[in-house]
C-alpha positions in Angstrom: 31.7 243.8 159.5 35.1 242.2 158.3 35.0 239.2 156.4 37.3 235.9 157.8 39.8 235.2 155.7 41.2 232.0 156.1 44.6 231.4 156.1 46.4 230.8 152.9 49.0 228.3 154.4 46.2 226.1 155.4 44.4 223.9 153.0 41.2 223.2 153.0 40.3 219.8 154.9 38.1 218.8 151.7 41.3 219.8 149.6 43.8 217.7 151.6 46.4 215.1 149.6 48.4 212.8 151.3 51.2 215.5 150.3 49.8 217.9 152.6 49.2 215.5 155.3 52.9 213.6 155.6 54.0 217.4 155.7 52.3 218.0 158.5 49.4 220.5 158.0 47.1 218.4 159.7 47.6 216.6 162.7 44.2 214.3 163.0 42.3 213.5 160.3 38.4 211.4 160.2 37.7 209.7 156.8 34.4 210.5 157.1 35.0 214.5 156.7 36.8 214.2 153.6 35.1 211.0 151.9 31.7 210.7 150.6 29.1 208.8 152.6 29.3 206.2 149.9 32.9 206.0 149.9 33.0 205.4 153.7 30.4 202.8 154.0 32.8 201.2 151.5 36.0 201.6 154.0 37.0 197.8 155.1 37.4 197.5 158.7 40.9 195.9 159.8 40.0 193.6 162.8 42.7 193.7 165.6 44.5 190.0 166.5 43.8 189.6 170.1 46.6 187.2 171.5 45.4 184.6 173.9 45.8 184.5 177.3 47.5 182.0 179.3 45.0 179.8 181.5 45.3 176.8 183.6 43.7 174.4 181.2 46.3 175.5 178.1 49.0 174.7 181.1 47.6 171.5 182.2 47.6 170.4 178.6 51.3 171.6 177.8 51.9 169.5 181.2 50.4 166.0 179.6 51.7 166.4 176.0 55.3 166.3 178.2 53.9 163.2 179.7 53.3 161.9 176.3 56.7 162.9 174.6 58.3 161.3 178.0 56.7 157.9 177.5 56.7 157.8 173.8 60.5 158.8 173.7 61.1 155.8 176.2 59.3 153.4 174.1 61.3 153.6 171.1 64.4 153.7 172.9 63.3 150.3 174.3 62.4 149.7 170.5 65.8 150.8 169.2 67.9 148.3 172.0 65.7 145.7 171.1 65.9 146.2 167.3 69.5 146.8 167.6 69.8 143.2 169.4 68.0 141.3 167.0 69.9 142.6 164.2 73.6 141.9 166.2 72.0 138.2 166.8 70.8 137.9 162.8 74.2 139.3 161.6 76.0 136.8 163.5 73.2 133.4 162.1 74.2 134.8 158.9 78.2 135.0 159.0 77.9 131.3 160.4 76.0 130.3 157.8 78.3 131.7 155.8 81.2 129.9 156.9 79.4 126.6 157.0 78.1 127.4 152.7 82.3 127.8 152.5 83.3 124.7 154.2 80.1 122.5 152.4 81.2 123.9 149.4 84.8 123.2 149.7 84.2 119.9 151.1 81.6 118.4 148.9 83.1 118.3 145.2 81.3 118.0 141.7 81.5 114.5 141.5 79.7 113.3 145.0 76.8 111.5 145.1 73.4 112.8 145.0 72.6 113.1 148.7 75.3 115.4 149.3 74.8 117.6 146.4 71.6 117.8 147.6 72.3 118.8 151.3 74.3 121.2 149.8 72.3 122.8 147.5 69.6 122.6 150.5 72.5 124.9 152.4 73.6 127.2 150.0 69.1 127.7 149.3 68.8 128.9 152.9 72.1 131.0 153.1 70.3 132.7 150.3 66.9 133.1 151.9 68.7 134.0 154.9 70.6 136.8 153.3 67.4 137.9 151.4 65.4 138.0 154.8 68.2 140.0 156.5 68.0 142.3 154.0 64.1 142.8 153.7 63.5 143.4 157.5 66.2 145.9 157.6 67.4 146.3 160.5 69.8 148.3 160.4 68.1 151.3 159.6 64.9 150.4 161.9 67.0 150.6 165.0 68.9 153.7 164.1 65.5 155.2 163.0 63.7 154.7 166.7 66.8 156.0 168.2 66.3 159.3 166.1 62.8 159.6 167.4 63.8 159.1 170.7 66.0 162.5 170.8 62.8 164.1 168.5 60.4 163.4 171.7 63.1 164.6 174.2 63.7 167.8 172.5 60.0 167.9 172.0 59.5 167.5 176.0 62.7 169.9 176.9 60.7 172.5 174.5 57.4 172.7 176.3 59.3 171.7 179.9 61.1 175.5 179.2 58.2 177.0 178.0 56.3 176.3 181.5 59.5 177.3 183.5 59.3 180.9 182.3 56.8 183.4 184.1 53.2 184.2 181.9 54.2 187.8 181.3 57.3 186.1 180.0 56.2 184.0 177.4 54.8 184.3 173.9 50.9 184.3 173.0 49.3 181.1 174.2 47.9 180.1 170.7 51.0 181.0 168.9 52.8 177.8 170.9 50.2 175.5 170.9 50.3 175.8 167.1 53.9 175.7 167.1 53.7 172.4 169.7 51.2 171.0 167.5 53.2 171.2 164.5 56.0 169.4 165.9 53.9 166.7 167.3 52.1 166.5 164.2 55.7 165.9 162.8 55.9 163.0 164.6 53.0 161.4 163.9 54.7 159.5 161.0 56.9 157.3 163.9 58.4 154.1 163.3 56.1 151.2 165.0 57.2 150.0 168.5 59.0 146.6 168.8 57.2 144.5 170.5 59.2 141.1 172.7 58.5 139.1 169.7 61.7 138.5 167.4 59.4 138.6 163.9 56.2 141.8 163.9 55.3 143.1 167.1 
């Protein structure tokens, strides 16, 4: 009976190396065929990432975030206009008081009586106090910051609206979108405090 001779061009499967495999000698190779039991048991299983599908609950959450972003943007817009009006009023007071200081200093000579010099001192001191208070409140920067956050909330609202406008089959994975929106909302958490109707404070 003739013996079966293994083709020399076909390598033994236990001797298969990366070079032979890459050259196309073996089309499919099971790791358990070329590895010992101990080596095969130590192989790591790579988890397969599964995209989270879109659900009505996720879309409802995004709709609620749209409403919150719109309300926050409107609140910052109102705060910006209120703070801008106070900024202009305070600046007008500072300019008027500076004019009063200039007139008083020119009208009251150095050899004037003690009462006139006391009045001049009070007016000058009050002018210094108003200027210091104006610088401390920093109203100009605050109202511009409110306008800036109004724009950021508007952009967040538009991003979510655009995502919900597309069909579910044309959207990225729901978990990816939710993570991006959460990061944007987290960045907006340090927005400035809203301005109330009182001139000083909220």
